[in-house]
C-alpha positions, 0 to 999 in steps of 0.5 A, a space after each residue: 436383305 430387302 430387295 431395291 427394284 430400283 437399281 435395275 432401272 439400268 436394263 431398262 436402256 436395252 430396249 429403247 423405243 422398241 415399246 414405242 413400237 410394241 405398244 403400235 402394234 398391240 392397238 394395230 392388232 387389236 384395231 384389226 379385230 375391231 373395226 376390219 374383222 368384226 364391226 366394219 363389215 356389221 355396218 352395212 348389214 342394217 338394222 338393230 346390228 348397224 347401230 350397235 355397231 356405229 355405236 361401238 366403233 364411235 366409242 372405240 375411236 373416239 377412246 383410240 384418239 384419247 389414247 395415243 393423245 395422252 400416250 405420245 404426249 407422256 413419250 414427248 414431253 420433258 418429265 421436268 428435270 432440275 435446271 443447271 446451275 440451281 441453287 436454293 434458297 439458304 435460310 441464314 440465321 446469326 450466331 451468338 458471336 454475330 456471325 452469319 450461319 447457313 441453315 441446311 446447308 448440302 455436303 456434297 460428300 454425303 449421301 442424299 436423304 429422302 423426298 420427305 427431307 426439307 433440307 438442302 439436297 444434292 445429287 453426287 451423280 448429277 454433281 449439283 443441288 436438287 429441290 425436294 421430291 426429285 430424284 436421279 434417273 439412273 435411265 435417263 441419268 439426270 435428276 427429276 423433278 417429282 419422279 414418280 418411276 421409269 416407265 418402259 412402256 413410254 420410254 420415258 420417266 414420269 415425273 411433274 410435267 407429264 405425270 397427269 398425261 400419264 394418269 391420263 393414258 391409264 384412265 384411257 387405256 381401260 376404258 378402251 381396253 374393256 370396250 374391247 373386250 366387251 365388245 369381242 365378248 360374243 364373237 370369243 364365245 364362238 370358240 366354246 360353241 358347240 354351232 356355227 352360232 350367230 356370227 360367221 366370220 372367217 378363221 382367220 378373223 376368229 383366231 385375231 379376235 380370239 387374241 386380241 379379246 384376251 390381250 384386251 382383258 389381260 389389260 384391262 384388269 391389269 391396268 386397272 390395278 395399276 389405276 388404283 394405285 396411282 389414284 390413292 397416290 395422288 389422294 395422298 400428294 404422294 409418288 411411288 418412289 416415295 410410297 417405296 421408301 419409308 416415311 411416316 404417317 403425316 406426309 408433310 406434302 399432303 395438302 388434303 384430296 382436293 389440293 392434291 388433286 389440283 396440283 397433278 390435274 390443275 384447277 379447271 376442270 375443263 381440262 382434267 380429262 385431256 393432256 394440257 394445262 391452261 396457262 393460268 393454272 401453270 402461274 396459279 400453281 408452281 407444283 405443276 412444273 416440280 420445283 416448287 411443291 407445298 408442304 405442312 407441317 407434321 401437326 397441320 391438319 389436312 384440308 377438308 375435300 
């Protein structure tokens, strides 16, 4: 019998905002190891070491600002809920006897199909219709537009409206943790040296550096795998839940890598690396809002890059 990982999502309610405190704690601890214990004092030594310290601190603080901006954008941004009273536009056809019939009419007593279903879908928990690609989150207690997953680290669902911020959070987290691991590596190696070496730090600072290095190298490797997975999902215009569900290779929402990318990051290149959208993109790309998802027929060829 296959395990359904999503049925355990209700257990995430117990964590609540504790995870935000955990994230801030890890960042604060890393900040102490990099800035206070090591590269802050190195600024006062002068010479080449001071120049290296200035470069490391400048990159560290820039990536930290972008990481925190992206992180709290995911936390506070509504991922996109189905508007109250939303109803699909049903096609009407005339039967042979002249009566009008609704095509794809939903039956509230039936369970919902998968995300590739273009017909009308109904959520029995919310007691309302829901658009394609939306899913009910048992943690948030509502249907989320283009839901990817409920993330315990951001205490929020990742959906249409905050997916870009989530991806940027992963991106800047990987860059920041990689920078920290590289910059702390010389001090970390002091643990395994026979002599005193060229670096003189207090035992407390050395211990903090050791722990910070291990934490950041672990996060860098794990986030890298997660980031690669989501890059592949964006390239195919699918979500984690949709990838988990069984669907055909000819995914109807796969419009080509360029269009798929723009449906997450927008078309304005100046805004690709910040958790914001231009008003023009919000008007021009309705898929960013999650209600209107363009699709193609399974026989239609994909666009090239």
